[in-house]
N, C-alpha and C positions, 0 to 999 in steps of 0.2 A: 899839621896836627899830629901829635905823637902820643902813643899809648892811650888812644881813645877807643873805648869799646865800640863794637859795630852798631850802626844805626838800626833801630827796629821800626818796622811799620806796624803800628798799633791800629789796625783797621777798625776795631770796635770804638776807639776814641777818635778816629779820623785824624791821626797825626803820625808824624815821624818823630822818634824820640831816642834819646840816649841819656844814660845816667853816668855821670862822672863825679867822683868824690862825693857820692851820696846826694848830688844835685841833679835835677831833671832839666834837660834842655829839650825844646820841642819846636816843631813846625806844624801848625794846624791847617787843615783844609776842609773844604766842603766839595761834594760831588753833585753835579747836576747836568744831565743831558750830555755826557761825554766831556765835561769840562771840570778840571780840578782847580778850584779857586783857593789859592794859598793866601790866607788872610792874616796869619799871625806867626811870628817867629820869636821865640823867647829863649835867651841864654842867661842864666844867673850871672850876676856881676863878677862873682869869684871865678867864673869860667871864661870870661871874655878874653879875646885876643888869642885864642887857641885854635881858631879855624872851625869851631864846632857849628856855628850857624851856617857857614858855607857847606859843610858836610851834610847837614840836614837838608838844605835846599837841593844839593846835588842828588841825594838819595830820593827826594820827592820827585825831582824831574826825571830821574832814571826810571822810576816807577811809572810816571805818566807816559813816558816814551814806550815802555814795555807793554802798557795796557792800551795804547792808542788814544790816549786822552790829550785834549788841548789844555793849556794852562792859562789861567787868569792870575797874574801876580798882583793881588790886592794889597799885599804887605809891602811897605816901602823897602824893606831889606831885600825881599825876594826880587822886586823890580830892579833895584840897583845891582844885585848879583847877576841877574840875567842880562842886564845892559852890558856888564863887563865880560860876558861869555856869549858871544854871538853864535856859537854852535848850538845854543838852546833856543834861538829865536824862532825856529820852525815849529816849536811847541806852542807858541802864543796863539790865543784865540784870534781868528781871522779879523784883520782890521785894527788890532790892538798894537799900538806903538809903545816904545819904552821911553 
């Protein structure tokens, strides 16, 4: 990913987001009992293939780690990304496989 602005944590909207070329890409989450449930990742078609979705997931997981949260990858993209990055598996809700 090149020349992409920094990912923002929009806590009020419960999402991680970035605007590129006037288009919003985001990863939405819910918090409950110390668990961050990542349930939706959306990147406009014009921005696909630039690593933006991966950057959103990486930012969300870094936040979860910093806050001591467990992660439930309810979104298929998040689940696939975490499967490819075993260094994130310690964040999974106990007993959850990928």
